[in-house]
C-alpha positions as CSV (number, residue, x, y, z in Angstrom):
1,M,11.4,-0.4,15.0
2,S,10.6,1.7,11.7
3,I,6.8,1.4,10.0
4,G,8.9,-0.6,7.2
5,E,10.6,-3.4,10.0
6,L,7.4,-3.9,11.6
7,L,5.1,-4.9,8.2
8,T,7.5,-7.4,7.6
9,A,7.9,-8.5,11.0
10,T,4.0,-9.1,11.2
11,V,2.8,-9.6,7.5
12,P,3.8,-13.0,6.4
13,M,3.3,-11.6,2.5
14,V,6.0,-9.1,2.6
15,R,8.3,-11.7,3.8
16,T,7.4,-13.8,1.0
17,L,7.4,-11.3,-1.7
18,N,11.0,-9.9,-0.2
19,L,9.1,-6.2,-0.4
20,E,11.4,-3.6,0.6
21,Y,10.2,0.1,1.8
22,L,11.8,2.8,0.7
23,E,9.9,5.5,2.3
24,T,7.0,5.9,4.4
25,T,5.5,9.2,5.5
26,P,2.0,10.1,6.8
27,E,1.5,11.2,2.9
28,K,3.4,8.7,1.1
29,A,5.0,5.6,0.8
30,V,7.0,3.8,-1.4
31,L,8.1,0.2,-1.6
32,A,10.0,-1.8,-3.9
33,L,9.5,-5.2,-5.5
34,P,12.9,-7.5,-6.7
35,D,12.8,-9.0,-9.8
36,Q,12.6,-12.3,-8.5
37,G,12.2,-15.4,-10.9
38,E,9.9,-17.6,-8.7
39,F,7.0,-14.4,-9.2
40,H,7.5,-14.2,-12.8
41,N,4.0,-14.2,-14.8
42,H,4.4,-16.3,-18.1
43,V,5.5,-12.9,-20.0
44,G,8.8,-13.0,-17.6
45,G,7.7,-10.1,-16.0
46,P,6.3,-10.1,-12.1
47,H,2.7,-11.5,-11.5
48,A,-0.2,-9.4,-11.3
49,G,-0.8,-11.3,-7.8
50,A,2.6,-10.1,-6.9
51,M,1.8,-6.5,-8.2
52,F,-1.4,-5.9,-6.0
53,T,0.4,-7.2,-2.8
54,L,3.1,-4.8,-3.7
55,G,0.5,-2.0,-4.2
56,E,-1.5,-2.9,-1.4
57,S,1.1,-3.0,1.1
58,A,2.3,0.6,0.3
59,S,-1.3,1.6,0.6
60,G,-1.1,0.0,4.1
61,A,2.5,1.4,5.1
62,V,0.8,5.1,4.4
63,V,-2.6,4.1,6.6
64,I,-0.6,2.9,9.1
65,A,1.9,6.3,9.1
66,A,-1.1,8.4,8.8
67,F,-3.4,6.6,11.3
68,G,-0.9,4.6,13.9
69,D,-1.7,7.1,16.7
70,Q,-5.3,5.7,16.1
71,L,-5.2,2.2,16.5
72,S,-6.1,2.1,20.2
73,R,-9.4,3.1,19.5
74,A,-9.7,2.3,15.6
75,V,-8.9,-0.8,13.1
76,P,-7.6,0.3,9.6
77,L,-10.0,-2.0,7.0
78,L,-8.9,-2.2,3.3
79,V,-13.3,-1.9,2.2
80,T,-12.4,-2.1,-2.1
81,A,-9.5,-2.5,-4.2
82,E,-8.9,-2.0,-7.7
83,I,-6.1,-2.4,-10.2
84,A,-5.5,-1.3,-13.6
85,F,-2.6,-2.8,-15.6
86,K,-1.4,-0.1,-17.9
87,K,2.4,-1.4,-19.5
88,L,4.1,-4.4,-19.3
89,A,6.1,-4.8,-16.2
90,R,9.8,-6.3,-16.5
91,G,12.3,-6.1,-13.7
92,P,12.0,-4.9,-10.0
93,V,9.4,-2.4,-9.9
94,R,8.2,0.2,-7.2
95,A,4.8,0.9,-5.8
96,T,4.3,4.6,-4.6
97,A,0.9,4.9,-2.4
98,T,-0.2,8.5,-1.7
99,L,-3.2,9.3,0.9
100,G,-6.3,10.6,-0.6
101,R,-7.9,13.0,1.8
102,P,-6.1,15.2,4.9
103,A,-5.4,12.6,7.9
104,A,-6.7,15.4,10.1
105,E,-9.7,15.5,8.1
106,V,-10.5,11.4,8.3
107,V,-9.5,12.1,12.2
108,A,-12.2,14.3,13.0
109,E,-15.0,12.3,11.3
110,L,-13.6,9.4,14.0
111,D,-13.6,12.0,16.7
112,E,-17.2,12.5,15.5
113,G,-18.2,8.6,15.8
114,K,-18.7,8.2,12.2
115,R,-16.7,5.3,10.2
116,P,-14.5,7.4,8.0
117,E,-13.4,6.2,4.6
118,F,-10.6,8.0,2.4
119,P,-8.8,6.4,-1.1
120,V,-5.3,5.5,-1.5
121,A,-3.7,6.1,-5.0
122,V,-1.0,4.4,-6.0
123,A,1.3,3.9,-8.9
124,I,3.6,0.9,-9.9
125,Q,6.4,2.1,-12.1
126,R,9.9,0.2,-13.7
127,E,13.0,1.4,-13.0
128,D,12.8,3.4,-16.2
129,G,9.8,5.2,-14.8
130,A,6.9,3.9,-16.7
131,V,3.8,3.2,-15.0
132,T,2.9,-0.2,-15.4
133,G,0.2,-0.1,-13.1
134,E,-2.5,2.4,-10.9
135,M,-4.2,1.0,-8.2
136,T,-7.8,2.9,-6.0
137,L,-7.9,1.6,-2.6
138,I,-10.3,2.8,-0.4
139,W,-9.5,2.6,3.4
140,T,-11.9,2.8,6.5
141,L,-11.1,3.2,10.2
142,R,-13.3,1.0,12.1
143,P,-13.8,2.3,15.6
144,N,-13.4,-0.4,18.3
145,N,-16.6,-0.6,20.1
């Protein structure tokens, strides 16, 4: 089962918004939010909450891809999230999440008994490539004690 299939099966908001997993690697995840009228805002584009969920879901996918092998000893948790809306989004949008620290560095901190934190940057783009939103999310791996 792929990470996209796993998250679609286990995260209700992924199914609610019909998010599509286009690429998932330990360094990057790309998700799409189809154009759906029921999730439009007052100007006809995707609602801010839908765009936030798209970006957060992309960040979670890259975190699972990078640290899925650590789940027996630590749980990934979102610490903070910030979003900036840059341009009007219309139609389908994509979110590209990029891990902000080398996974090996994060795991080394976990090995030292620390609770590592690491950033994930997300760019949300329209079909024409224009960046409509940017997110910075800080995740942690909380050791299972």
